[in-house]
N, C-alpha and C positions, 0 to 999 in steps of 0.2 A: 449822845446828842438828842435833845428833846425834839418833838415833832415841829414846833414852831421854828426852831433854828434850822432844822433840816429843810423845811419849806423855803425859808429865806435864802439859804445857800444854793439850793438845787433849782429853784424856780418852779417847783411843783407845789401846787396849793395843798394846804393841810387837808382840805376836803378830799382831794384826789389821793393823798397818802392814806387816809382812812379807808377809802374805797379799795386801794391796793391791798391793804391789810385784810379787809373783809373777804376779798377774792382769794386770799392766800398767795398773792403775787409777790408782795414784799411785806413780810411780817417782821416787825422790830424784834431784835434778839432779846431785849430785856424790858423790864418795867422798873420804874422808880418805886420807892417806898410808898409814895402817894398813889401809885397805880398808873402813872403817865407812861406813854410809849417812850422807849429809849433805843435809839438806833446806833448800831456799831458801824465801823468803817466798811465792813463787808456789806451791810445793809444799804449803805449809801451808794456803794459801787453798783449794787443790784438795781437801785433806783435809776441810775444813769444808764444801765443796760436796757432797762424797760423803756425809758424815754427814747433811747437811740433806735430801738426796734419799732416803736410806735411812729417815729419820724419817717420810716419807710412805708408806712401805710398798713402795718400789721394790726389786727384786732387784739384786744387784751387777751382773748383766749389763745390766739396764735402766739402771742408773746410768751404766755405761760407755758405752752407746749414746747416752744423753742428753748426756753431756759431750763425746763425740767428734764429734757433729753440730753444726756452727756454726749451722745454721738449724733446729734441732730445735723442733718444735711440740708443746708439752706437752698440749694439750687432749684429744686422743684417749687418751693414756696416763692422764691424770688422771681422765677419765671412767670408764675401765676400773677404776681403783683405787677410785673412789667406789662403783661397782657391787659390786665384790668385798668392799669393807669393809661395805657395807650387808647383803650376804648373810651375812657372818661375824657381824655384830651380831645379825641375825635368828636365826641358829642358836644363838648364845650366849644370847639372850633366851629362846629355847625351852628350852634346857638349864636356865637359871636358874629358869624357871617349874616345870619338873619337879622340880628340887631343892627348891624351896620347898614344893611339894605333898608330897613324900616327908617333908620335915622336919616339916610341919604335922601329918601323920598319926602321927608318932612311932612308927614300927615298932620292935618290941622285938628283932628279930633280922634277919639277912640274908634269911631266907626271906620275912619280911614285906616287906622292900624289893623283893625279886624279884617278889612277887605284885603290888605296886603298879605296878612298871615294866611288867610284862606287861599289866596292865590298861590303862595309859596307851598302850602300843603298839597294843593292839587298838582303842582309841578314836581313835587317830590314823592308822589304816590307810588307804591310798589307796582301798580298797574300801568304799563306803557300806554294802554288805550286812554286811561284817564289823563295821563300826562300830555298826550298828543291832543286830546280834546280840549284840555285847559289852555294849551298854547294857541289853538286855533280860535277858540270862542271867547276867551277872557280878554278884556282890554287891559293888557299888562304893560307896566312901564318897562322901558328898555333895560334898566338895571336888573330887574327881577328876571327877565328873559335871559340876559347875559349870564347871570349866576347859574341858571338852570342849564344852559349850554355847556358850561365848564364841567358839569358833573354827569351829563347825559351820555349813555353808551348806545342807545338805540338809534339807528340811523334815521328811521322814520320820524321819531320824535325830534331829533336834531333838525331835520328838514322843516318841520312845523314851527319849531322855535325860531329858526332863521327867517322863515317867511313872516312870522309875527314881528320879529325884530326890525325888519325892513320898514315896517309901518308904525312902529312904536315911538312915542316921544321919550326923550331922556338921554342919558349919557352912558351908552354901552361901552364906549372905549375905555373909560376909567376902570370898569370891572374887568374887561378883557386884558388890559395892561397889567392889572394885578395878577391875573391868571398866568401871564407870561413869567412871573417871578416865582411860580410854584415849583417845589421840588419834584412834583409828580409830572413826568414827561407827557403823560396822556392829557393832563389838563393844559399844558403848554401847547400841545398840538391842536387841541380843540380851540384854544384861544387864538392861535395864529391864523387858522382857517377863517374865523369870523372877522378878525381884524383886516385880513386881506380884502374883504368885501366892503369895508367901511370907507367912506369918502373923507377928504379933508387932509390938510397938512399935518394935523396932530397924529392921524393914523400913519402917515408916512414916517414920522419921527419914531413911532413905536416899532414899525416894521424895520426901519434902519437899525435900531438897537438889537432887534432879533437876529440880525445877520451873524452876530457873534455867539448865538446860542450853541451849546455843545452838542445838541441833538441834531443830526443831519436832516431829519424831516422838518424840524422847525425852521432851521436856517434856509432850507430849500424853498419852503413855501414863502418865506419872507423875500427871498431873492426873486422868485417868479412874480410875486405881486408888485415889487418895486420895479422890476424890469418892464412889466407891462405898462407901467406908468412913466417909463422913460427915465428912471433914476439911474444914473451911471454908477452909483456906489454898489449896485448889484453885480457888476461885471465879474469881479474876482470869484464870487461864489458861484455864478452861473458857469464860468469856465471850469471850476472845480467839479461841478455837477456833471459836465460833459466828460471830463477825464475819468471820474469815478463811476459813471453810468447811472446817475440818479436823475430821473426825469430828463435825460439828456436830449431827447428829441424836442421837447418843449423849450428847454434851455437854449438849444441851438437856434430855434425860431426867433426867440427873443433877442439873442445876441445878433442875429442878422439885422433886426430892426435898429438896435442900438449902434451897430457899426456905421450907421450914417454919420455919426460924430467921429471926426478923424482921430481924436485922442482916444476914444473908446476902442476904435478899430486897431490902433497901434498897440494898445494894452492887451487886447485879446489875441492878436496875432503873435505877440511876443510870448504869451503864455502857451499858446498852441505849438509854437516852434520848440519850446523846451520839452514838450510832451512827445516829440518825435523819437525820443530814446526810450520811451516806455514800452510795455508789452503790446503785441499786435492788436488786441482788443481795444486798447486805448487809442492806438493810431487810427483804427477804423472809425471810431466815434469822432475823432478830431477831423478826419476827412469829411465825414457827413456834416460836421459843423462848418467847416471851411467853405462848403459849397453854398452856404447861406450868406456868406460875406462877399460883397461885390468888390471888384478892383483887382489889379494885376498882382499885388502882394499876396493876397489869399490864393490866387490861381497858381502862383509860383510854388507856394507851400504844397498845394494839392498836386502839382506836377511832380514835386520831389517824392511825395508819397506814392505816386503812380509808378515810380521806379524803386519802390521799397524792396528790401531783401526778402520780406515775407510775401509769398505769392498771393495770399488772400487779401492782404492790405493793398498790394499793387493793383489787383483785379478790381477791388471796390473803388479805389481812387480813379482808375482809368474809366470806369463806368460813369462815375460822377462827372468827370471832365467832359465826356461825350454828351 
């Protein structure tokens, strides 16, 4: 088969086929009387092998080494390709985030674009001091500050960013809500802490959705923030936090306030009643939560715990009754 037909059937340009020949990667088995390259079936199969390996990101040199070694072990090379591809995707994702931020801010000229880029570079500096100084001194839009918070690990810098965010114009909630959809649990935790401080009904809706997050830290922060604002949907998660011992003192305080609503009180008392069959440590936390809830029903449950079979549970409950 001549080179033109091979190119048409394989999808590899004749120029690339000549390049393969020059490199010794795929040399045609024969030549016609007129000196034209003539490819055999084995040559064509090798072309497809080369193209397949190139599709994985191998260089032509790596392809040649792989095909030349009969006992070639691909694992190390593939592992290296996976690592380099992950690094490239991470860099491209960072670029995409920057482009989205610039686009969302709608700068009117290139000077505006350059100011935004300079600001983002300051907030992504390797120096925590520069990042903190940028947050405190620059007049940054909320969107840029929110993006920085999602990736910041230094507590002092986070504090500076949140201070600046409180004073910045823009839509931080949109960025933080996107952060809640991240696969990285640390990003979601940083996002929920910031959203918990944002005002407005839209923030409440985002917090409500975060109650179903599979990370206990994220859903706990969402429940605490909602409970402080009197949102009854937080009650089941707050009760679970008491039972499991996650910020249980704070959860108990909030449940005490929410118990002013009769429906909420009935819901939490029913849940605490079910917990009386759990281990002693759970029953002690339930007793401490019940003392925050007014009314005879809560007192009856507490009295029952004062006669608990476990001496420590009974002692704590009696002390709380007094």
